[in-house]
N, C-alpha and C positions, 0 to 999 in steps of 0.2 A: 136372700135378695140373688139371683145366676148372676154369676158374671158376665164381662165383654169379652171377645178375643182380643191377642196384643191389636195396637193399632185403632182399636174402637171406640170415638171418643162417647161420653153418653149427653142425654138433654139435662140444663141445668136447672132447677126451680125455684123461686125464690123462696127465703125462711127470713129469721132475723139475723140481723147481724154479726158477724163474729172474726175477731180480732185474730191473727197469729202470723206468721213471718215465716218465712224456708228463707234456707240461705244458701250458695254455693255459688257457680262462675255461670251464665249463663250464655254462652254458647257450646254449649254443649244440648243434647237430647234432651227436649222435655219432661217433667215427669207429670199424671194427671194425676191428682189426690183428692180425694174425695170430701165433704163436709157433712155432719150426720142429720138426715132430714127432719123437720118436721112435725111435728102428728096433727096440729089445725091443714088444712088446704089451703092454698094459695098461689097466684097468677104465680105461672111457672117466668121461671128468671134466669138467663144470663148472664154470670158473675165471671169479668177477669181479672188475675189475679196480679197480689202488688208488684208488682220485681225489688230482688233487692241484691244488691251489693255485698258481700259478707254479711252478718248480723246485722246490718242497717239497710234499711230497703228505702228505695230511692224512690225521694220525695216526688220528682218532677215528673213519676207516673203513679197515679193515683190506682187502687182500684174503678177498675169499671166493668158496668152492672148494667145490661140489657134484656129486652124483652126477647122471650122464644116463646113459641105457641106452645100450646100442651104433648103428648104426645099418648099416642091411645098405649103404649109398651110402660105408662107410668104404671100401669097396675100393676106388673110386672114387678116392680122394686119393694115392693114391699105394702104394708097395710094400707098405707095414705098416702098420697102425694108428697113426692121426697121434697128435700133442695140438697146442691150441690155446687161444689165448686171446685172450678180447672186452676191449679196450684201449679204454676213454675217454679222449679227450684231447682236443688243439687240431684243428681243420679245418684237414689238411694244404690247401698254395694250388694253383695249378693245373700236374701237370706232376712236382709234391713226391712219390716215393714212399713206401710206405706203410712203415716202421724197424723189421725183424723185434727183437725180443730173446731176450736171447742164450742160446743151447739147445745139446745135448750136442754131439759134434764129429761125431756120427755121422748129427743128424737130418738134414732133409731142410727146405730153405726154401720156403716157399709161401703164398701170398699170399689172408689169409682174404677180406681183398675186393677182388679184381681189379676190372678194366674194366667197365664195364657192355659190352662188347664180348663176354665170354666169357659161355656162355649156360647151363654147366655146374660143377654141383660138389658140394659135400655139403648134405642137408635139414635145419633144424634141428630136434632131437628135437619129436614131437607134443605132449609135455606143458608145452612153453616157449615162451610169444610172447613176443618182447621188438619197444615198438612206440617208434618214433624221434616225439615228441610235439617242436611249435614250442615254444620259451622262453616264459616265463610270468612273472608278477612274483608272489614271497613276502615282499614287505615288506605291513607294514602299512601301512594312511592309509584313507584318503578322494579317490581316485584320483592325482594327483600329487602329493599332499599328504601326505610320507610320514616323518615324522622323523625322526630319530633315535632320540629320546628315548621314542619309543611302541613299538619294534622288541626292547623289554626285555621286553614283552608279547608278543610273536609266540612264542610255548613252548605247547605242551597246556597247562603249570599255567595258563599265563595265560589262553586261551581257556575251561582248565575252568573258571576265575573268575569270568570274567563267565558262561559258562551256568549257573553254578550258583546264578548271583544271578538272573537269569532264571528258572528251575525254580522258586526261592523263593518271587519271586511271583506265578509263575502257580499254587505250589502252595498259596500262603499266601490268595490270591483266591479259587479254584476251590474249593477242597475245603475252604478255612480258613472265610472272612469271610461265604460266603456259605450255608456249615452252620449257625453260628455262628447268624447273624443271621434264619434262617429263618421262627423260630417268634414275633419281635419281626413282620418282615413279614407274616409270615400276621396277624397280631392287629393291623397299622396298613393295612393293605387288605385286610381282610377276605376271605381266601381258606381254602379247606379243604386237607388235608397232599397231596392227591393233586394238586391245582395248582401249590401249591410245588414237589413232587418232580419236575412236568413246566417247572420252572424249571432243576430242577438237569438235566434231563433234554436239556435243548436242547445244553447248554456239548458232550456228544458226539455229536447229529443232527447238528452244524456238524462235526463235526471226521472224520461219516465222509463224508459230500458230500465234504470239504476230501484224501484222505486219499489215494485215487487218485493225483491230478492235483498234489500234494507230494511224495510218494512217489518217484514214474513220473520226473518234470521236474527235480523240485530235487534228485532221488539224481543226475541227470547233469550237473547247470548247479553255480550257483557254492552254496555248499550257507550260508555265512556271510550274506550276502543272503539269502537266504530266507526264515533265523532272525531276523536285524532286522525286515525287514518284519512278520513274524510278529509280534514282542513289543511292534508298534508299535500293530499291531491290537491285540493282546490290553489293552495303555492302552485305547484309545481305547473299548472295550469295560467300564474299571473305571469309565470316569467316565458312560459313561452309564447304567452300574446305578444311578449314587447321583442321577442327573437326577429321579425319581420325587419325591423331597424336596424340590426345590424350584419343582416346579411340581403339585401334589399339596395345594399350602393349609398351613398349620398347623394341626399333632394336635393338638384339641381333645377336650381327657374329664374329666368329672367328679368330685370324688374323691367319696371313700365320704362324708365329714365334712358332715351336714345331709339331704343328697338323699336317701342311701341307709337315713338312719334311718328308724322306723316314725313316727315324727312328723310328719315332715316326706318322704316318700316321695310324691314326682309322679308323673304320667306323662308319657310321653315319646313327640313326634311323632317318626313312623314317616318317612324323610325317602330319596329315594331317593337317598342319596350313599355304600353301599354297592356298586350295581351301578359305578359310577362308579368308583369305586375299584379295584373288584375288574380291571377292563380296562386295568391298569397291569401284569398279570403279563401283558402283551404286551410293555413295553418291557424287565421284566424279563430274560423269554426271549430277544429281540434282541438286550443286551447278554452274554446267556450265549452267545448265535450266535457274537456276535463272539470272546468269549475263546478258543470252539473254534475259530474258522477264525485268529486267532493260535497255538495253542500248539499246533497240530498238526507244523509243526516240529520243534520239542524234540525230539521223543520219538521221532522217522524221524531226521530227518535233524542232528540235534544227537548222538544214537547215533555215526550209522555216521558223522559226518565225528571223533569220538572215537576209533575201534577203527580210523579211517586212519593213523592220524598218530602212534601209539604202538604197540609191542610187544606181538604178541596174547595173550604170557603175565600185561602190564600191564593190559590193556584191560577185564578183569574191574573192578579197582579202581578206573580213571579214571569207569566208568559207575556202578559201585556208587556212586560220591563222588555222583557225579549225580544219581544218584535219592536219595541219604543226604537231598539239600536238596533235591528234591522230596517228601521227607514232612515232612522238619521246616519246611516252610513251611505246613501245615495245623496244624499243632504251634504256631506264630506264630500263625496267623489265631484260632483258637481265642484265646488267650490274650489277643493285643491285641482282638477281635472282644467275649471277656465284659468285656476292662475298662472300653472304652468301650458298653457296652449299662450303666451302671453311669452314663453321664452322658443327662440327659433328651432326647434325640429334637432339641425345639426349642433348643437353645442358648444360654440367656441371660436364656431364660423362666423367672421360677418357678412350681411347681407345684404342689400340695397333694398330690399323687403320689410312692409308698415306691416303689420298687424291687422290692419282694415285694407290689407291687399289679397284680392281675392284665392295667388294664388301661397301664400301664408300659409306654412302649416306651424304648428307647435313642438315641443319637445311632448308631444302624446304620449308616450314610454315614456316617460321616468314613474310616474306615479303605479304601472304597473309592477315594475320589477322591487319597489318600496311597500306595496300587498304582495305580494309574492315571500319575500323576507321576513315578515310581520306574523305570514300565517304556517310558517318553520315555524317560532320560536313559542308561537298562543302553542299549536299541538301538544307541546310538549309535559305543559302541566296537564293535559284535557286528559293528555294519556293514565295521566297515573292516578286519577281518581277511581275508586271500586266498585263493582256491579249496582252495589246500593249501601245512600249516606248512613251513616249512626242514628238510631232512632228512627229511620224510617219503616216501623214492622207498623211502630202504633199507629198507623194514617191505613194503614192496609183495610180495616173494618169499618175507618173514620171514613173513608169517601162516598161524595154519596153516587148514591148511583140511580139513573131516569131513563135506563134501558128503553124503547118504545117497545111492548107489551108486543110481543108474537109468539103465542102460546105455541112452541111444540117444542118436540125431539131435538132440534138443533140447538134451541139457545142452551137445554140442560145439559147438551154435550161442552158445548164453550164455557162452562159454568168451569168443566172437570180441569184442574190444576196443570194434569198433563196435555190437556188439547193446543196445539200449535207449535208442537217443541220439533214435528214428524215435516216433511213435505207431503205423508200424504192427507192430512188434516188442510191441505192449500185450498184445497175445491171448498169444502168446506162452510171453511172460512168465508171465500169468496162468493161462495150463494149468502152463505147470513147476512149481508151488506147488504145484495144484489136484492132483498127480500123486505129491507127494512126503509120504505120512502122517503123517509124523515130525513137518514142519511143524502142518499140518495138528490136526494131536490135539494140540500146542501154544495153537494158537490156542484150541481149543476150553477146556481146562484153563484157560488164563489168561480167556476168559470170565464162567467159574464163579468164579476169584475176584476178578475185578470189578464181577463184582453184589455180592458180599459190602462189596468191598469201597464201593463207590459209597452202597448202602444206609448201612450205617455211619456213615457218614460224616455222613452225608446227617445222617441220624434216630439218629442217635449218642448226642448232648445229650439231644434227646429220651425219649429211652429212659432214659438219668440223671433226669432231671430228673423222671422220673413214676414211679418206683422210688424213689429216695430223698427223694421232696418239696423238693426244689431249687429256684431259681429259674432262671432262663434264664438270667442272666449265669452262676453260681455248678455250673448244669452244665457247661455251654461251658468256663470254667475247669477243671472235670474232667477234663472228656475230653477236654482238651490233654498236659493232665499226662500221661492213659497213652500217647498216641498219642505223645509226644519221645522217650522211652526206648524205647518200644516198634517205635512204625514205624521212625523213622529209625534207632538199636541193630539191628533186627533188617536193612533194608534193608544198611545198613554188611555186616554180619556173614554175611550170604550172599555179598558178591561178597566176601569175605575168604575166606570158606570153601573158594571154588571156587579161585583164586590159591595157597593155600596149599596143600592137597590134589594142587594140578595135575590135579584134574579136566576130564575129555574125555566129550564127546557121553554115550553111555548112564553114565559115573557120578554129570552134572548129573544129570542125567532124577529117577536116581535118588535124588539128596540134593531133591528138589523131591518125588518120594514122599515121601519121609519127612516131611518140613517138612507135609505136606500129611494126613499121618495124625495128624503129634503132637494138628493144630490141628482136628478132624474129633472126637479122643476130647476137645479143651480145648471142646469146642461145648456138650457135654452138663450144661454150669454154668450153663443156661439152664435145667435142671427148677427153681431155687432159685430164690426171687423174692422181693423185700420186698413183705407184707399191703399194699393201701393203709390210708391213712390213714380213719380212720372219719368220714365227712362225710354230715349230716341229709338226708335226703331222698332221697338219690343212692345210698350204700351203706348206712345204718343209716336207722334210724327214728328220730322225733326221743323216741324215751323210750330209745334206744339198742339197739334188737334188729335186727339184723340184714334188709337187704330181698331180697328175691329178685331176682335182676338183671336189666336193664334195665326194670327198677322205679321211675318218677320216683314222690313224693309232697313236694316242696319246697312244697307248702301244710299246715300245720297246725291244730290251734286255738289254738297260743298264739300265732300269727303272724293269723289269718287276716283282724284287724280292720286291719291295716293294709296291707292288698293289695297286698301287695311286687309288683313285675313283676321277670318273667325277665331285664333288657335292662339289669338291674342287679348286674352279677355283679364282689362287691367281695368277697372271699373274708374270713371272721373268726376265727379260734380261740377258743373258748369257757372257758371255765374249766374244762369238764367234757372236757376234751380231744376233743372234738368240734369239726368244724370248717363251719361255716355258709355257705348262701352269699352272703347277706349281712348287715351290719347289721340290716338290716326284718327277714329270714327268720329272723333271730335271735330278734325282738321287741325292739329296744335303741330304746330310746326317747330317750334320751337322748341329748346330744352327746358329742361326742369329746376328750375331756384326753389330751396328754399325756402318759404313763408312762411302765416303765421302758426304758433303750434307745430312745429317741425315739418307739415306737410308739405306735399311738394307740388309748385304751380306750375301749371304751362301756358305762356303765352302767345299767345297771337292764333286761335283756334276761327280758322273759316265759319265750323256751322252754329259759334254761338255768337248769339246776336250783335251786331258792333256797336261797340260803349261809346260815345263821341269823343267825350275826354282822354282815349287808349288806345281808339282803333276797336282790332276787336275783341272780344271775348278771354276770358281765361277761365281754366277749370284748373280746380283743386284733386289732386289726388284722395280714392276713395266713397263710397257709393254719397246721396245725399242724405241726409239724417231727415226722419222721420218727424211729423210734426201732427201725429194723430190726437186729436182731442179726445176718446175716447179708452186711451191707453190704462187711467186708472180704475175703471170700471171694467171694462176687460180683465186687469188683476186680480181684479177683486172676489168675482164669481169663480174663477180659476182654483183660487186660496178655497174655494168654500163646498166648490168639487171636490178637491186633496182632499180636504178635513174629513167631509163626510166617508167620502168611497172608503179610506183608513180607520173612519171610527167604526164602524161595523166589523171590519175582521179578525179580532178580538172575542167579541160573541160570536158569531158567525162560527170561529175555532173549537170557543168550549161549547159550544152550541152540540161540535159535532163529538166532543168527547165526550158527552154528557148523554147523547143519543144511541151509544154500543157501550157493550161489554165493556167488562173493566180488560179481559185478554185480549180483545180486537182493537184498543187503542191504537196502538202505534201503527198496523196493520192497518185500521180504518185510514189513519191519516196518509199513511203511503198510498192507499186508493185514492181518497180523496185530493192528493198532490198531480196522480199521473190523472183522473179526468181534469182536474183543473190545467193542467197543464195542457194536456192533449187538446182541449177542448176550447179553451185560453190562452194562456201563456205564448203555445207553439206560432197559432194562426193570429197571434196580439201582430206584433211586431210584424209579419208577413204582409197583414192587411192591412195596415196602418202604412207601410210604405208605398203599399201598389194604388191607395188611393192617394197617399200624395203626390204620389206621378205622374199622377191623373192631374192635376194644378199646376205642373209645370209651363210655364211656357218660355222657358230657354235653355236650351239643353249645350251641351260640354262637342264640340265639335272637333274628333282629333282624328284626321287623316282619312273623314268619311264614316269616324263611326263613333255614335251614342256614347259620350260617357257622364259625368254626373249635371245634375240643373243645378244651374246658376241663379234665375229668375223661377220665384212661383205667383199664381197668381191671389196675394189674401183676400178675399171674396170666396173662390172657388174651392181653396183650402177650409176656410170655416162653413164653409157650407157641405162640406165632405165629414168635416171631423162633429158636427151637431147633427148628421143622421146616423152617422157613424155610435154615436155617445148614446142618441135617441132609443138605439134597433136595441143596445144590449142593455143599458137602463133601466128598459118597461121586463126588459126576459129577466134580470136579477128580478124586478117588484116581482114580477109573477112566481117567481121560484121560492120563493118566500115567503109568500102568501099559502100557495098551496101546500109549500111545510108546517106554516101556523095550522092550516086547519087539520092538516095530515094526521099531526106527532098526537099521539095517544098515551098521557101520565101514568107511572105507573099506578095501580094500582091500590098499593097500600106508602103513604106518602115514607120516604126515606128520614123527612124529621121525627119518627119517632123512635129511630134508632139514632139521630143524633141527638135528640133530646136526651137521652141518658149518658152519654158521653162527659166528662170534663171536658172545660174549655180552653183550646190549645192556639194561642194566638200561630205557630207555624213552626215547622219542623226547628228544635234549640241551633241558634247559630254557635255552642258551646261545646266542642267534639267530649272532654272530659267528663260532660254529663249523661252524653251517648253511647258512652263507648262500650260500654255494657250491656248494652238495651237490647234482647232478644231478636235474636236473628233470625232462630232457628224456628219460629211457631209463626206461619202466614198463614192469615187469616182471610177466605176470599167467601165474598157474599157474594148471594143471587137475588136480593133486593127487586 
């Protein structure tokens, strides 16, 4: 038998079972040894060695045997098809022969790793590449500081814990707190909805700029370090978001008592402060930009790091847990933010304003300070994780590859272990993904879903506030109660269904198709809306008759002597169940007196119909409550839409990971997030903000300049939400359906490879069992 050159591996064929042990340390260059071939021809097989530590074999890593196609060069190896074994053991000393494993008597002993002088021999099967890598540390710690107590967290579950906390903070800050306080920020800094939409979109704009760089170079780099530094940048963005509270000066808003009544109404001097406050939107945009930069590695490198270090069948469960934490974050943000909005923004300062007052601004900035500090703390343990977790190498060959079949030389180049390590491979990497129709369609479907998620998460509380006549804090809390079970439960359920039914390729896409169809049907709930609470001069005349749409008559004969100014917006609820713009517009001349429940009560209001027992009517501070009977039905169907929208997220992500090559997974997720953000998450809040502004009936008047919206028309808002939801849901359904039809499964099922492997539940959570797992042998499969 002619030998192969150094570094070349041989194809192995099935022979009779042999036992033999190898010993030595595993963090050194592997040695390839051969067993004698059998005389009888048999089906070719490749057999993985049993790893050993010292003189005892590692029980948790049994011998792995997988099929391999026969090679034409087998005839060169002897007079009969041989059987060979690759054994990983201690490096032999100089001049030490390679011992042969026990074999049947009729077999011939031929060295698998002959001397370097031999130039001929068997070639490795074309679909399997064995790459010998140098020793690398798998200990958890920072540089040389790797205490044993930290190694208990050096497992997939340990890393998942810290990654979930980081995702929780990201979701709580960006998708929870920002959305909750957006109304307060508009009120505090005089911003219209489209400008607050720009603030929300700055996060996704930053992610688009960084995704290519992070996913391409970070995918081949030290992923935990990229993740840790990203969390640090995200924390800095949170601290910057709270900065305007400390630099814009104290918030000064006069209560309605005295000033807003008819007898004490005074003119208000116009100030130039509005334009200066509006300039703070640039600070908010910059902080959101830092949020986007810091969160970029989380959903690209974090997902692929989990997928690389656990068994492929358990990967959807790990990823679903990670995304569930990311969904619970916004829910917690809504709840925490809603609670903080009940605290006055100038903590420690007394105010006559109440939470029902439209001039009330809560402590919106407190949550960002806490989120920033927590992000700095959680980044420390993430930075201490190694490039690969102990025991992860055995899952490389077990990973299921369901790459969309494209027969060209580009995919052969992508299977090269050195592919993707330099900038020269970037154009080919992009071209390979663009030629994958399933990947492109999944990206477009994700963009349609992201548009709805981004728009609803930003303006969902405002929708509930308008429909049900709630305060900002009540609306944020109610929306949080919807997102917690619907978003979190739907996300985890999606990953559970993929794992439970062992879905692959086309089956996963069909699940996404079913979820999109269900949520599409539930969107029709926006045909239902709650009528506006009648407001004098806006939706109804002072006599109670309905006003034409867009026709404002705030001044009437009953309040004309008061010379009420539009800058004093402080709604009151009259005893006739009609909401008035302010006590002055209701013609209330008396001072406010405490009433039931702590609400201020205004007496002698000339515009409110006379009560025979007490003269003129009275008014209570705050808007009149809504008595909408459709509220439960509307909330139930919104819950269904949120559930099935998030239920398809993990299956869609799993389908993306399974339809691209192994070495392109991180980069593919980066490109997907660019498409999703560019076409969905960035224009989503801007489009929703523009649409919601179209439904505004009453704008804030600041010395002739339009500020934020005070009153929306509920019917128009529901109609616009229905049209927007239908358009994007139909597009998403078509993209998923086309992806399902164009997807081409592998010509040879990966089950043939997985069936020969021993059952492994997941990566071991005991680092002591896996500390000696070979990290020098990396196997790449092009199934």
